Structures are given as structure tokens and as C-alpha cells.
C-alpha angles and dihedrals in degrees: 000000000000126000109230094177118125113249111265094247093056092048091049090048091051093050090049092051094045091051089051093047089054092053095260134110136249134180142173113245095177129008118221137178109330095218108036111002121139119250122227113186125205097205117199118187105208104264092007143093131281124262130183123223129177131202109241134166130239124222091274090055094252118143113254132179118239126192110228101164118142110207097223110049118005093168093050088046096055093043091052091048091050093051087057096043115038090179090063120113116211118193134175120219124187110183137127111272088013097172091051090042090053092044092052093049096044095043094051090059 
């Protein structure tokens, strides 16, 4: 079985460029493994609250988006996750329609 997934660093770069192209902002909060690291996204709707999403894979190996946001402390959550998984990428995206934006980017890869 071959793995046709993009390396993580390319997917992260694509999300950051797309956010910028749509008038939003994206930044890397923590850099993980370039090839196969997980991606945790701090999603900020302009004028709204933060939510956390993570790239996951379904049983067929397709990328899906999973909401992992704790209601009390999103920043503390991603920092604890990062301490346990040094391969994890943490990025912040601020763009209109942020959840849809992320889902479209994740699902296409």
C-alpha cells in the first residue's frame, strides 16, 4: 500500500498561503515532523472565539477534520498536547468561515 498523502509541511504551507490569499492570517505556533506529523489547528473566526481542530484519518485513510476543542482552555490544551507529541504541528488560522476553510483544505489532501 502506498501513502499518497502530502508531507505535513506542504499541507501546512498550503493552509497558510490559502489563508493569506483570502485576506486572513495564519502562523505556525509549533513546528512538528515535516513528513508525517499531526496537525492541530487553532481556528479563530474574525471577531469570534477560538476552536481547536485536528486532522485525523477515517478507516479508509482519508483525511477528516475532528473538533477537539475543550471549552475551558484551548491554549493550555494545545500546549499539553505538544509536550506529549513533539511531532505535532500547531498552527493558528484566522479567516472568515474558518471551519469550512480548514475542512476544504484537509479533505482535498
